[in-house]
N, C-alpha and C positions, 0 to 999 in steps of 0.2 A: 554899731550902725546903726544908729536912732532911727534918722528917718528911715530906713528899713523896714524896721521895728514896725512905727507907725504909718508906713503904708499895707503892710502884713495886716495890720489891725483894722483896715479898709477906711483910713483919711476920704473926707468926703472928696478932698479934690484930689483924688487919684482917680474917682470912677465907683458904683457903689455893686453890691455882692460879697460872695464870700473870694478872699486872695489865696491863689497858692503860689506859694515859692517853689522857681526851680534855678538847678545851678547847671547853668553852659558852659563846655568849656570847648577851645579851639583844639588845635593837634593835640598830640600827647606821642612823644618818642623816647622809647624808654632802650631803645637799643643800642647797640655800639660803643663810646665812650661811655654815656651811664650804665648799660651792662657790665662794664669792666671793672666800676669803682664797685658794684653791687658785692653781697659776700658768693656769689657763683657764677662768676665770669664763663662765661663760652668762648667758642673758638674765635680770637681776634682777627682772624684773617679776614680780609677786604680784598675786592675786586675794583678799586675807586683807582685809576691813574693820580698818582703823587699820595697816595694813600693807602698802604699798603696794611697797615695795623689799623684796628681801632684802639688799639693804645693813644695812636699818635690825638684821637680828638680829646683823650685825657691831658696830654701833654702840652696841648694847644690851650685846652682853658686852664689848665694850672698857668700857662706863663703869664695869661691873660689877668687871670684872677686870683692867683693866689695856688700853695699846694694841698693838696685833699690828704687826708688820713683815710688810707682805703684799708680795707673795705667796710665801705660804710652802712650802716642798717639799711632797712626796711623802706622805713618813717622820711630816711635824709632827703630824695628828691621832692618832696611837696613844704619843707619848710613850713613853716607858720598858716599854710591855706584850711587843713583838717578842723584844727581848733577853731579858725576864724566860721566855718563853714557849718559844723554844728551846730550851734544854736540856734543856728536857722532851721533845723530841721525842714531842708527842703524833701519836697515831694518826689523827686528826678535830679539826680545825679547822672550827667552826660557829656559824654567827649570824642573824638575821632581818635580811634589807636592808631596809629600809623608805625606798627611795629609787629612785625609774628615774632611770637613765642614758641620757638622749636628748635632744636639743635639739627636742623636737616641741613644739610650743604648743600643742595640741589638748587642751585638759584638759578633764576630765570634769567635764558643768556639773553643778550644784547639789551642789559640792563645799566645805566650808570652806577645806580647807590641798589645795594640791598640793607636792609634794614630787621634786625633782629637781637631777642634776648633770649636768655639761657631760660627755658621753663622753670629752673629752682628759684628764678629771679622774678617768677608771677607775681609772685606774696606783694611784691614792691607797689602794685596796684591798690591794695586793699585799705592803707591809711586814706584813700578817698572816698572810700565807699562807695564806687559807681554805682549806680543801678543797671545802666547800658555803656557800650560801648560801640559805635559806629564802626564798622568795617568796611564800608565803601569808599576805597581811596585806592591810591596811586601804588601802596607797598603788602598791602595784604597777601599778596602772593609774589613778591621779591623771592620766595624760597620754596615757592610751587606748591601743588596742591597738596602735599605732604605738611607743609609749613601752616598752609590753613588748617586743616585738618585738628595740627596737633595747638593750632592758637584757639582752636573755638574747643578744645579738650579743655583745656587750662585754662579759658573763662569762667564754663561753663561748669567747671566744677569746682570753682569760688564763687556758686553764685551768680556772677556778674552776664547779664542776657546781652544779647547781641541782636544786628540787625546791617543789613547792607552785601551781604555775603555768608555763602554756605556751601553744603554739599551736591547744592544742585540751585535750579532756579527757584522753586518754592521755597525753599528752606531760605536762597539770601531776600526773596522777597519778604520774607513773614516779618512784621514786627515788633519789636520788643513791648509786651504788655506791663506797665506799671501799677499796680492795686497803691490809690489814694489812700490816707487815713479816714477819710470822709466818705470814703466808700464808691467813690469814681474809680475811671481810671484814665494811664496818660498812655497813648500809641504812638510811639517812635518807629518810624517810620525810615528806612535807611538809602541814599541811592548815589552812584558817583555818575560823574561825567566824563564822556571821553575828552573835551576840552583842559581836565584838569590833569592831563598825561596818565588815565589808565588806557590801557593799550585795549582794543577794540577785541582782541582775544578773550580779553579777564571775564568776559560777558559770561554768567551762568546758564546754564541751559541744561535739559531734562535730566540730562545723566555726565553734567558736567558741573563742576564746582565753579566758584565764582563769586566775580561781584556784580549786585545789581546795579545794572549799567543804564544810563540814559544815554542816549545819543547824540539827543540834540533839544531845543525848546521847543520842538514842535506842538502842533495841539494832537498829535498822538500820542507823544511824551506825558503829555498832561493828562489825555484821557484816561493812560495808563495809573498813574498817580494817583486820580479821582476814582477809579473802579480799585484799586486798591485797600482804597481806604473807604469806600462804603460798603466793601464786603467785608470787612469789620467793626468799624463802627457803631455806638451805643450810645441811646440819649446820656447823655452828660459827659462823654468822652473827653479829654483833649487830645488835641492830636497834634505831635512838633515833628515836621520835616528836617534831617538832617543829609545835607548835602553838599557835596566835595566837589566843588566848580572854579572856574578859572585858573590863571596861572601860578605863578609863586610870586611874583610881583604886579604892580600897579593899584591904583587908587581908584581908577576907572571902575564905576560901576556898568558895563554895555547896556545898552537899551534892551536888547533883547530879555537880557539876565532878569532884566529890572522885572522887565512883562509878563515873565514867564513868573515869575517870584509873586506879583499881584495875582494873576490869573492860579496860582496855587490857593490862594485864600478865599477871592472868590467862588473859582467853579471846583477846587476838590476840597476845600473845609479844612484847611491848613489854620490852626491855630499861630504857631511861632516854626518861620523858617533860620534853621539852625544852619548855618553855612560857613564853610570851613575851606582851605586848600591853600591861599596867599601866607607866605610866613607872617605877616602883618595882620592888624587890625584893620577893617573898613568901614563904611560910614553905617549907619542905624538907618533905617525906614520903617514908620506906621505904615499899613494900608488897612482901609476897614477898622481902626481898632487894634488890628494883630502887628505884633514883632516881626521884621526880617530882620535878620541880622544877614550883611554879605561876606562879613569874613572875621572868624573870632581871632586869627593871629596864631602863631604856636604858645602853648602856655608850657612846654615842655620840650626841648633837645639840645644835642648838643653842639650847636652852631655857634660858640662865642669869641671865634674870632671873622664872622663876615664883614668885609669893610664896605667902603664904598656904597651904603646903601641910601644914605641920604636922608628924610624925613618918613624913611621906609619903617624903621621901630623895629626892625627884626627878633630883638634883642628881646623884646618887650609886648606884652601882653594882657590880659583882664580874663578875670573870671566874672560872668554875665550873671546877674541873679533877679530876674524877672519874676513878679507877683503878677500872677494870672488871673480874671477873673473868673471861676469857676463855671456860673451858668453863660457867661458870654463868650469865652477865649479873651475877650480884649486887656489889649496889656493897662496895668492900673499903677504900676509905677517900676523902673530899673535901677537899679545900683549897678556900680559896676569896680572891683577890687582890680586896680592897675597893679601888673606883676612884672618883675626883671629876674630874666635866667642870667646867676651868676653862678659857679665852681658847679657846674652839671646840677641846681636847684633850682626852683622856686621860691623868689624872695616876693614880698612884696616891693612896690616902687616905691622909692624917698618924693618927697615934695617935690623937688625939679623935675624929676620923671616923669608923676603924675600932672603937674604943669603941663608939657612937653606934652604928652599923649592925650589929655585934654583938649589942648588946641589944634593937634591933628586931628582929631578925630570930631572934632567940633568945627572944624573945616569943611569935611567929608561929608558929614550929616546934614549942614546944611543944605546941601545941592540936592538932597534926600528929603527934606522938609521937617529935621527935626536938632534939635541943639542937644548938646554935651555940655555941663556944665559941675562944677567943685561942689562936695554937698560936706554940709557943717561937721560931717563926721572924715574929711580929707579925701573923701573916693571921687567916683564923678558916678551924674546921675543924667536920665533923659528928662529932655522936654519937649512937647509938642504942640 
């Protein structure tokens, strides 16, 4: 990634100041079929109509892309990504984990999908060296409060910080704090929104575990975020706001969501909006020099035979590698590594898949005032 290294070194065309690289990923689902091919598969029983067993997802993936020699190693689901990302030494590696880490059988009632992996498979998250995982999403309580408690215990036991869910409202709202090598900090605040199918009764309360939930895009919600940031932020901190918003499908960025994102930058002091929920990537925007990712897509899941989704690129995503000016929080450059899910594993997209993603992302990003182009290294870059 030659272009990315130039930007990190302070390419004059990218802006002034010292750049720090972040690694931002979308939704990560390591349950169901993926859990079944790892060394310690949990109970495969599902409560889904037409799919009674998690093994059904393994068989579906094998029919699509070929047989798997299970069990696979903990590093298997990530393919070549760890080796590609490591040389960049990102100051933050962040994703949204949509899988409960638990053996609990206390399934949340009246819910169509329940994602979990066995706690003994939790080490599969280690190869990506995540500094923080957002838990503010519509699956973190799939297996009830006990499942959430198990998830927090597993992640914290591996040294992975969490944000967006907790044992009570205070813990759920607390940001993850990541120390930078230059002495500064990155604050990761995580929120879920009810419009992303998070039940309203999952909201964390004073004595009830749950999600750091925002009900709407109102001024009240904005003030809540701004107050939370102001209470923790110190000079030199970079602020990343990770938010689970919107539905599963659709490129359109609603006007109220776009305005809320801009207000997060203007009024709350957010430096990067890390949006996720849709199963596919969405358009990219800059506001006041700050990056707004409206949808990162699904980095890893077991949905390998969803059909009839047009150009939604449901099996493609990207790893987003922004370089941010530490003095201003403004974006200096953005490289994206296009990915594709095959055989329950993240793979780098081939040239044709990359071209397709570039075309779709550029089309959608133009509506928001940016351009997505191919880089000399064969990846994708942002222009504005």
